[in-house]
C-alpha positions in Angstrom: 0.1 0.0 -0.1 1.4 3.4 -0.9 1.1 6.4 1.4 -1.5 8.0 -0.9 -3.5 4.8 -0.9 -3.4 4.8 2.8 -4.5 8.5 3.1 -7.4 8.0 0.8 -8.6 5.0 2.8 -8.1 6.4 6.1 -10.0 9.6 5.1 -13.0 7.4 4.4 -13.1 6.5 8.1 -12.7 10.0 9.3 -15.5 11.3 11.6 -15.1 14.5 13.5 -16.5 18.0 14.2 -16.0 20.3 11.0 -14.3 17.5 8.9 -12.6 19.1 6.1 -11.9 22.4 8.1 -10.5 21.4 11.3 -6.7 21.2 12.0 -7.2 20.9 15.8 -8.8 17.5 16.1 -6.3 15.6 14.2 -3.5 17.5 15.6 -4.5 16.7 19.2 -5.3 13.4 18.3 -1.7 13.1 16.8 -0.2 14.3 20.2 -2.5 12.0 22.1 -1.5 8.8 20.2 2.2 9.7 20.1 1.9 10.0 23.8 0.3 6.4 24.2 3.4 5.2 22.1 5.8 7.0 24.5 3.9 5.6 27.6 4.2 2.0 26.1 7.9 2.5 25.6 8.2 4.0 29.2 6.5 1.0 30.8 8.6 -1.4 28.8 11.8 0.5 30.4 10.2 0.4 33.8 8.7 -3.0 34.0 10.7 -5.1 31.5 14.2 -3.8 31.8 13.9 -2.6 28.2 13.1 -6.1 26.7 10.5 -5.8 24.1 8.3 -8.8 24.0 6.1 -9.7 20.8 3.1 -8.6 22.8 4.8 -5.2 23.3 5.5 -5.0 19.6 1.9 -5.8 18.7 0.5 -3.1 21.1 3.1 -0.4 19.7 2.1 -1.4 16.2 -1.5 -0.5 17.0 -0.7 2.7 18.5 1.7 3.6 15.6 -1.1 2.9 13.3 -3.3 5.4 15.3 -0.4 7.9 15.0 -0.4 7.5 11.1 -4.3 7.8 10.9 -4.1 11.2 12.7 -0.9 12.4 10.6 -2.9 11.3 7.5 -5.9 13.3 8.3 -3.8 16.2 9.5 -2.2 16.2 6.0 -5.7 15.9 4.5 -7.0 18.9 6.3 -4.1 20.8 5.0 -4.7 19.5 1.4 -1.3 17.7 1.6 -0.5 14.2 0.0 1.0 11.9 2.7 3.3 10.6 -0.2 4.7 14.2 -0.8 5.2 14.6 3.0 7.3 11.4 3.0 9.3 12.3 -0.1 10.0 15.8 1.0 11.2 14.5 4.4 13.3 11.9 2.7 15.0 14.3 0.5 15.7 16.8 3.5 17.3 13.9 5.6 19.4 12.7 2.5 20.6 16.2 1.9 21.5 16.6 5.6 23.5 13.2 5.2 25.2 14.2 2.3 26.3 17.5 3.8 27.2 15.6 7.2 24.6 17.7 9.0 22.5 14.8 10.5 23.5 16.0 13.9 22.8 19.2 15.3 20.0 21.6 15.7 17.6 23.4 13.7 15.2 22.8 10.8 17.6 24.3 8.1 20.7 22.8 8.9 
């Protein structure tokens, strides 16, 4: 499945207030789901000394799917194609890699 395919399919499941004109709902959902991923990782560190079981992976997989759904719908709200977001990000990262600027601070390094 491509990013664009995912985005189109995910959009058919979107149901929230003012769909098509609401940046806030998917942004807040993205933050919440990202926090759930972080919480699961924290508990792995706390309760399992960092050992990741197959069950942990399965739970994190579900949460990452939710992160992707909210990211996709935020992109849709902004009339951006998720494939373009991914492509632009890879170009940026490879440019930094080529210039030896993967480490450091700032978006424009």
